[in-house]
C-alpha positions as CSV (number, residue, x, y, z in Angstrom):
1,X,19.3,62.9,-16.7
2,X,15.7,63.6,-15.8
3,X,14.8,63.1,-12.2
4,X,13.5,59.6,-11.5
5,X,15.1,58.1,-14.6
6,X,17.6,55.3,-14.2
7,X,20.1,53.8,-16.6
8,X,21.3,50.2,-16.9
9,X,25.1,50.2,-16.8
10,X,27.0,47.1,-18.0
11,X,30.6,46.3,-17.0
12,X,33.3,44.3,-18.7
13,X,35.4,41.5,-17.1
14,X,37.6,44.2,-15.4
15,X,34.6,45.8,-13.7
16,X,34.8,48.9,-16.0
17,X,31.6,50.6,-17.0
18,X,31.2,50.2,-20.8
19,X,29.1,51.6,-23.6
20,X,27.1,54.8,-23.7
21,X,25.7,54.1,-20.3
22,X,29.2,53.8,-18.9
23,X,30.0,57.3,-20.1
24,X,26.8,58.6,-18.5
25,X,27.8,57.0,-15.2
26,X,31.3,58.6,-15.4
27,X,29.7,62.0,-16.1
28,X,27.2,61.6,-13.2
29,X,30.1,60.6,-10.8
30,X,32.0,63.7,-12.0
31,X,29.1,65.9,-11.1
32,X,28.9,64.3,-7.7
33,X,32.7,64.8,-7.2
34,X,32.4,68.5,-8.0
35,X,29.5,69.0,-5.5
36,X,31.2,69.7,-2.1
37,X,27.9,69.4,-0.2
38,X,27.6,65.8,-1.3
39,X,31.2,64.7,-1.6
40,X,33.7,66.5,0.6
41,X,37.1,67.4,-1.0
42,X,39.1,67.5,2.2
43,X,39.3,63.7,2.8
44,X,42.9,62.5,2.8
45,X,42.0,58.7,3.0
46,X,38.6,57.5,1.9
47,X,39.2,54.2,3.9
48,X,39.0,56.3,7.0
49,X,35.9,58.2,5.9
50,X,32.7,57.5,8.0
51,X,31.0,54.4,6.8
52,X,27.5,55.8,7.1
53,X,28.5,58.8,4.9
54,X,30.0,56.4,2.3
55,X,26.7,54.5,2.3
56,X,24.8,57.8,1.7
57,X,27.0,58.5,-1.4
58,X,26.4,55.0,-2.7
59,X,22.7,55.3,-2.2
60,X,22.7,58.5,-4.3
61,X,24.3,56.6,-7.1
62,X,22.2,53.5,-6.8
63,X,19.0,55.5,-6.9
64,X,20.0,56.8,-10.4
65,X,22.0,53.9,-11.8
66,X,21.1,50.2,-12.3
67,X,24.1,47.9,-12.4
68,X,24.2,44.7,-14.4
């Protein structure tokens, strides 16, 4: 996805991303998950992960994705 472009992702009644934009979201999250400098792989329990670090990850996603 070009830098600065966002997509509008819609969700069904089970909060699952749907349509072509949902697939783009899944692909984008997969890229983040494979980038150790952004998303560490050594976390045993994400509930115990630093809240500020989780907010940084969420901000990365929100900058690129618009949820509706």
